[in-house]
C-alpha positions as CSV (number, residue, x, y, z in Angstrom):
1,A,187.9,123.1,-35.1
2,R,189.8,125.9,-32.9
3,G,193.9,126.4,-32.6
4,W,196.6,124.5,-34.2
5,L,193.6,121.7,-35.0
6,A,192.1,124.2,-37.6
7,W,195.4,123.7,-39.7
8,I,195.8,120.4,-40.0
9,P,195.3,119.2,-43.9
10,P,191.9,117.0,-43.8
11,S,193.6,113.8,-45.3
12,F,194.9,113.9,-41.4
13,S,192.8,111.6,-38.6
14,I,194.2,113.2,-35.6
15,R,193.1,111.4,-31.9
16,I,190.9,114.2,-30.3
17,G,192.7,115.6,-27.2
18,Q,196.3,115.9,-28.3
19,R,198.8,118.9,-27.7
20,P,200.9,120.0,-29.7
21,P,204.6,119.5,-29.3
22,P,206.6,122.8,-27.7
23,F,208.2,123.5,-30.9
24,G,207.7,127.4,-30.3
25,A,207.3,129.5,-32.7
26,G,205.2,128.4,-35.6
27,A,203.8,125.3,-33.3
28,S,200.3,126.3,-33.1
29,L,200.2,125.7,-36.9
30,L,201.1,122.1,-36.8
31,P,199.8,118.8,-35.5
32,E,201.7,116.0,-33.5
33,T,204.7,115.0,-34.5
34,S,204.3,111.7,-36.1
35,I,201.6,113.3,-38.6
36,I,204.4,116.1,-38.9
37,R,206.8,113.7,-40.6
38,S,204.0,112.1,-42.9
39,M,202.9,115.7,-44.3
40,D,203.8,116.1,-48.2
41,R,205.3,119.1,-49.7
42,A,201.6,120.5,-50.6
43,A,200.8,120.4,-46.4
44,W,204.2,122.2,-45.8
45,H,203.1,124.9,-48.5
46,D,199.8,125.3,-46.7
47,V,201.4,126.2,-43.6
48,I,204.4,128.0,-44.6
49,V,202.2,130.4,-46.5
50,R,200.2,131.1,-43.2
51,D,203.2,131.2,-41.1
52,W,206.5,131.4,-42.2
53,R,208.2,130.4,-38.8
54,A,206.9,126.6,-39.8
55,L,210.0,126.1,-42.2
56,K,212.2,126.0,-39.0
57,L,210.4,122.7,-38.2
58,A,210.0,121.2,-42.0
59,P,212.2,118.3,-42.3
60,G,215.6,118.5,-44.4
61,K,214.3,117.5,-47.8
62,H,211.2,120.2,-47.5
63,K,213.7,122.8,-46.8
64,C,215.5,122.3,-49.3
65,D,212.4,122.3,-51.9
66,P,212.6,125.8,-53.6
67,R,209.3,126.7,-53.8
68,L,209.0,126.4,-49.4
69,A,212.2,128.3,-49.2
70,A,210.7,131.0,-51.9
71,E,207.7,131.6,-49.9
72,A,209.3,131.7,-46.2
73,V,211.7,134.6,-47.5
74,R,209.1,136.5,-49.4
75,Q,207.1,137.0,-46.0
76,A,210.2,137.4,-43.8
77,G,214.4,138.1,-45.4
78,S,215.0,136.5,-42.1
79,A,213.9,133.1,-43.0
80,L,216.8,132.7,-45.1
81,E,218.9,131.5,-41.8
82,H,216.6,128.1,-42.2
83,V,217.0,127.2,-45.6
84,P,220.2,125.0,-46.7
85,A,223.5,125.8,-47.4
86,E,223.1,125.3,-50.9
87,A,219.7,127.3,-50.9
88,R,221.7,130.4,-49.8
89,E,224.0,130.4,-53.1
90,D,220.8,130.9,-55.0
91,P,221.0,134.6,-56.2
92,A,217.8,135.1,-56.6
93,L,216.2,133.7,-53.1
94,V,219.3,135.5,-51.5
95,L,218.0,139.0,-53.8
96,V,214.6,138.5,-52.6
97,A,215.6,137.8,-48.9
98,V,218.0,141.1,-48.7
99,R,215.3,143.6,-50.8
100,K,213.4,142.7,-47.4
101,C,215.6,142.6,-44.9
102,G,219.1,143.8,-45.1
103,S,220.6,142.1,-42.8
104,S,219.7,138.7,-44.3
105,L,222.9,139.3,-46.0
106,R,224.7,137.8,-43.0
107,Y,223.0,134.2,-44.1
108,A,224.2,134.6,-47.8
109,S,227.1,132.6,-49.0
110,P,230.3,134.1,-48.8
111,D,230.3,134.1,-52.9
112,L,226.8,136.3,-52.6
113,Q,228.4,138.5,-49.8
114,A,230.8,139.7,-52.6
115,N,228.3,140.3,-55.2
116,K,227.8,143.9,-55.8
117,Q,224.0,143.8,-56.8
118,I,223.4,142.0,-53.8
119,V,224.8,144.2,-51.4
120,L,223.8,147.3,-52.9
121,E,220.4,145.8,-52.5
122,A,220.9,144.5,-48.9
123,V,222.5,148.1,-47.5
124,K,219.3,150.4,-49.1
125,Q,217.2,148.6,-47.1
126,D,219.8,148.4,-44.5
127,G,223.1,150.3,-44.1
128,M,224.4,148.2,-41.2
129,A,224.1,145.8,-43.4
130,L,227.4,146.6,-44.9
131,Q,229.1,144.7,-41.9
132,F,228.0,141.4,-43.5
133,A,229.8,142.4,-46.7
134,S,233.3,141.3,-47.7
135,S,235.9,142.9,-47.1
136,D,236.0,143.8,-51.3
137,M,232.9,145.4,-51.1
138,R,233.3,147.6,-48.0
139,E,236.1,149.2,-49.8
140,D,233.6,149.7,-53.0
141,M,232.7,153.7,-53.2
142,D,229.0,153.3,-54.6
143,I,228.0,150.4,-51.6
144,V,229.5,153.1,-48.9
145,C,227.7,155.8,-50.2
146,V,224.4,154.1,-50.0
147,A,225.3,152.6,-47.0
148,I,226.3,155.7,-45.0
149,G,223.4,157.3,-46.5
150,Q,220.8,155.1,-45.5
151,S,222.7,154.9,-41.9
152,G,225.5,157.3,-40.8
153,M,226.8,155.0,-38.2
154,A,227.2,152.6,-41.0
155,L,230.7,154.5,-41.1
156,S,232.3,152.3,-38.2
157,F,232.3,149.4,-41.4
158,C,234.2,151.3,-43.5
159,P,237.9,150.8,-43.8
160,Q,240.3,153.3,-42.1
161,K,241.3,155.4,-45.5
162,M,237.7,155.8,-45.9
163,R,237.1,157.4,-42.3
164,S,239.2,160.1,-43.3
165,D,237.8,160.9,-46.5
166,K,236.0,164.9,-45.9
167,L,233.2,164.0,-48.6
168,I,232.0,160.7,-46.9
169,V,232.1,161.7,-43.2
170,L,230.3,164.6,-44.4
171,Q,227.5,162.3,-45.6
172,A,227.6,160.3,-42.5
173,V,227.1,162.6,-39.9
174,Q,224.4,164.9,-42.2
175,Q,222.3,161.3,-41.9
176,N,223.4,161.0,-38.3
177,G,225.7,163.6,-36.3
178,L,226.6,161.5,-33.8
179,A,228.7,159.8,-36.8
180,I,231.2,161.9,-36.2
181,R,233.0,159.9,-33.6
182,L,233.8,157.4,-36.2
183,A,235.9,159.9,-38.3
184,T,239.7,160.5,-37.5
185,L,240.5,163.2,-35.6
186,D,241.5,165.7,-38.2
187,L,238.3,165.7,-39.3
188,R,236.3,166.1,-36.0
189,Q,238.3,169.6,-35.7
190,D,236.9,170.5,-39.0
191,K,234.0,173.1,-38.2
192,E,232.5,172.1,-41.5
193,V,232.0,168.8,-40.5
194,V,231.4,169.7,-37.3
195,R,228.3,172.4,-38.3
196,A,227.0,169.6,-40.4
197,A,226.7,167.2,-37.6
198,M,225.7,169.9,-35.3
199,R,222.3,170.8,-37.8
200,Q,221.9,167.0,-37.4
201,T,221.8,166.8,-33.5
202,V,223.7,169.3,-31.0
203,Q,224.7,166.3,-29.1
204,C,227.9,165.9,-31.7
205,L,229.6,168.5,-29.2
206,Q,230.4,166.2,-26.9
207,L,232.3,164.2,-29.5
208,V,235.0,166.5,-30.6
209,P,237.8,167.9,-29.1
210,G,238.1,170.4,-26.7
211,E,239.2,173.5,-28.7
212,I,236.2,172.8,-31.0
213,R,233.9,173.4,-27.5
214,D,235.9,176.4,-26.8
215,D,234.7,178.2,-30.0
216,P,232.3,181.1,-29.3
217,V,231.2,181.0,-32.7
218,L,231.0,177.7,-33.0
219,I,228.7,177.3,-29.6
220,L,226.6,180.3,-30.5
221,E,225.1,178.5,-33.5
222,A,224.8,175.4,-31.7
223,V,222.4,177.4,-29.2
224,T,220.1,178.8,-31.8
225,I,219.6,175.4,-32.4
226,K,219.2,174.3,-29.4
227,G,219.6,175.8,-25.9
228,M,220.6,172.5,-24.4
229,A,224.4,172.7,-26.4
230,M,225.3,175.1,-24.1
231,Q,226.4,172.3,-21.5
232,Y,228.8,171.2,-23.6
233,A,230.5,174.3,-24.2
234,S,234.1,174.6,-22.3
235,Q,233.9,175.8,-18.7
236,R,235.7,179.2,-19.7
237,L,232.5,179.8,-22.2
238,R,229.6,179.2,-19.6
239,S,231.5,181.4,-17.0
240,D,232.2,184.1,-19.6
241,K,229.6,186.8,-18.1
242,E,229.6,188.5,-21.5
243,F,229.7,185.3,-23.7
244,V,226.5,184.0,-21.7
245,F,224.5,186.8,-22.1
246,K,225.0,186.9,-26.0
247,A,223.8,183.3,-25.9
248,V,220.6,184.1,-23.4
249,E,219.7,186.4,-26.3
250,K,219.8,183.9,-29.1
251,N,218.2,181.4,-26.9
252,V,217.4,181.7,-23.1
253,W,217.2,177.7,-22.4
254,A,221.1,178.5,-22.6
255,L,221.1,180.0,-19.2
256,G,220.1,176.6,-17.6
257,S,224.0,175.5,-18.7
258,A,225.9,178.6,-17.6
259,A,228.1,178.6,-14.7
260,L,226.6,178.6,-11.1
261,Q,228.5,181.9,-9.7
262,L,226.1,183.6,-12.8
263,R,223.0,182.2,-11.8
264,M,223.8,183.4,-8.4
265,D,224.5,187.2,-9.7
266,R,221.1,189.2,-9.2
267,E,221.9,192.2,-11.7
268,F,223.1,189.5,-14.5
269,I,219.5,187.6,-14.1
270,L,217.7,191.0,-14.0
271,E,219.2,191.4,-17.4
272,C,218.5,188.6,-18.9
273,M,214.9,188.8,-17.4
274,K,214.8,191.9,-19.9
275,I,215.4,189.8,-22.6
276,N,213.6,187.1,-21.6
277,N,211.0,186.9,-17.8
278,M,212.1,183.0,-18.2
279,A,215.5,183.3,-17.0
280,L,213.9,183.2,-13.2
281,E,213.6,179.6,-14.0
282,F,217.4,179.0,-14.7
283,A,218.3,181.3,-11.5
284,C,219.9,179.6,-8.3
285,P,217.1,178.6,-5.9
286,E,218.1,181.5,-3.4
287,L,217.7,184.1,-5.8
288,R,213.9,182.3,-6.7
289,E,213.0,182.3,-2.8
290,D,214.2,185.8,-2.4
291,E,211.0,187.8,-2.5
292,A,213.5,191.3,-2.2
293,F,214.7,189.9,-5.6
294,L,211.1,189.2,-6.9
295,L,210.0,192.7,-5.9
296,Q,212.8,194.2,-7.3
297,A,212.0,192.4,-10.5
298,T,208.5,193.9,-10.5
299,S,210.1,197.1,-10.1
300,R,211.5,196.9,-13.7
301,D,209.1,195.3,-15.4
302,T,205.3,195.2,-14.7
303,S,204.0,193.3,-17.0
304,P,200.9,190.9,-15.7
305,L,202.5,187.8,-16.7
306,L,205.3,188.6,-15.0
307,C,203.5,189.4,-12.1
308,N,201.5,186.5,-11.9
309,Y,204.2,184.2,-12.4
310,L,206.1,185.8,-9.6
311,R,202.9,185.8,-7.5
312,G,202.6,182.1,-8.4
313,L,206.2,181.5,-7.3
314,K,205.3,182.5,-3.8
315,N,201.5,181.5,-3.9
316,D,200.6,185.2,-3.0
317,W,197.7,186.1,-4.6
318,R,196.2,188.9,-2.6
319,P,194.8,191.9,-4.6
320,D,197.5,194.2,-2.6
321,S,200.5,192.2,-2.7
322,P,203.5,193.8,-3.2
323,L,204.1,191.3,-6.3
324,A,201.5,192.5,-7.9
325,G,203.6,195.2,-9.8
326,A,204.4,198.7,-9.6
327,K,201.0,199.4,-10.8
328,G,198.4,197.4,-8.6
329,Q,197.1,195.7,-11.2
330,P,195.1,192.7,-10.4
331,A,196.2,189.3,-11.3
332,I,195.2,188.4,-14.9
333,A,194.4,185.0,-15.7
334,F,192.2,183.5,-18.3
335,G,190.3,187.1,-19.0
336,G,189.1,187.1,-15.2
337,T,190.7,188.8,-11.7
338,Y,192.6,186.1,-9.5
339,E,191.2,185.8,-6.0
340,L,192.0,183.3,-3.1
341,R,189.7,179.9,-2.9
342,P,190.6,176.7,-0.6
343,S,191.5,174.0,-3.3
344,A,188.4,172.1,-2.3
345,S,186.2,173.9,-3.9
346,L,188.2,174.1,-7.4
347,P,186.5,173.1,-10.3
348,N,188.4,171.3,-12.9
349,L,191.1,173.4,-14.6
350,P,191.1,172.6,-18.3
351,R,193.4,170.4,-19.7
352,T,193.2,171.3,-23.4
353,R,195.8,173.4,-25.4
354,P,194.3,176.5,-27.4
355,S,195.1,176.5,-30.9
356,T,198.6,177.5,-32.4
357,G,199.7,180.7,-32.6
358,S,196.2,182.0,-30.5
359,Q,196.5,184.8,-27.9
360,V,194.1,185.6,-24.8
361,C,194.0,189.1,-23.8
362,S,193.3,190.4,-20.4
363,P,190.7,192.9,-19.2
364,S,192.8,195.7,-20.2
365,G,193.4,194.5,-23.7
366,S,197.0,193.4,-23.9
367,P,197.6,190.3,-25.1
368,T,198.8,187.1,-23.0
369,S,200.9,184.5,-25.0
370,V,199.5,180.8,-24.8
371,K,202.3,179.9,-23.5
372,G,202.5,181.7,-20.7
373,L,198.9,180.8,-19.7
374,M,199.4,177.0,-20.3
375,S,202.5,176.8,-18.0
376,E,200.6,179.1,-15.3
377,T,197.9,176.7,-15.7
378,Q,199.6,173.8,-14.7
379,R,201.5,175.4,-12.1
380,R,198.1,176.1,-10.1
381,S,196.8,172.6,-10.7
382,R,199.9,171.2,-8.8
383,L,199.2,174.0,-5.9
384,A,195.3,172.8,-6.2
385,S,196.2,168.6,-5.7
386,S,198.6,169.8,-3.2
387,G,195.5,171.1,-0.4
388,K,197.1,174.9,-0.8
389,M,195.5,178.0,-1.1
390,V,195.7,179.3,-4.7
391,A,194.3,181.4,-7.2
392,F,191.5,180.8,-10.1
393,S,189.7,183.3,-12.4
């Protein structure tokens, strides 16, 4: 027998060709409707052991059977929804359910939603289950601490007086930095709380008042964690040349969120490139396409890595290219010299990343970082797929 016929107890005779009724989940385990009504407790137990969802289809007299309810809840705590109201008053059954699925506390009786032991077990499994606890339990410090330790956003179900408690808010933002939006205004202005949230995610800066986002010390700390945090700084800081330069020293990705007038400033971009050549990636398009500016960049830095990057921007791989550097060095990639070839003749480019921390040396013996080489490989791959002339070692 196949499909739903395989689960029919052998004591039943079934007309071949009958299809199960459209019961939805668990229907594949059950026979025709008339046979379902005649199934005894043992038959229902066999079916529920295989799939707890069959409990939804069981007659009321079997749903009240403690053993059948316990078997379903043992498999999934959400099965508590399908047991009768009197079974939801059983502390032992509800305890098994909330340990399996904390949010099944919503189906427990009101008395058990006010039971500290059961609520504690529920929030240990899912902190957001705090919303289904009684009002007294949501004011219990032990339960609240366990809930926000499991999910910082559970702070939204705490009373207002707890959202103004610094210790509770600190614990919440350490678990989820975005929980800072649930704190009172005074705590969202507290730098200790903001720093704790920032260490979890810098995106919390979009949820704090403007005076915090205008604090240069705090924003520099955020940029050190993640460069994109610069986008949450105030307009004044993102337009301050001295501050942005300090941010680039911490993390070059901060330049991507600087004010447009700074990313159009030739001298400023060249100064940032002294810290990290990648700063050119965040310059305005006009600068990146200006060959005079690229020549000016190569006159200050003749490293093969920068020269190859600039030549890739212009797709200029001629041996006598002015972008080859002041010393006229040949372009280096994977230990060879670039030369012009039609893209149709290019072999497959390697797509595997070298081992972390490894370096590749050019013929001159100077090490070149793997990160730079991988970026260049991807750039050449895009050029090759576009049908342009590209360089390959």
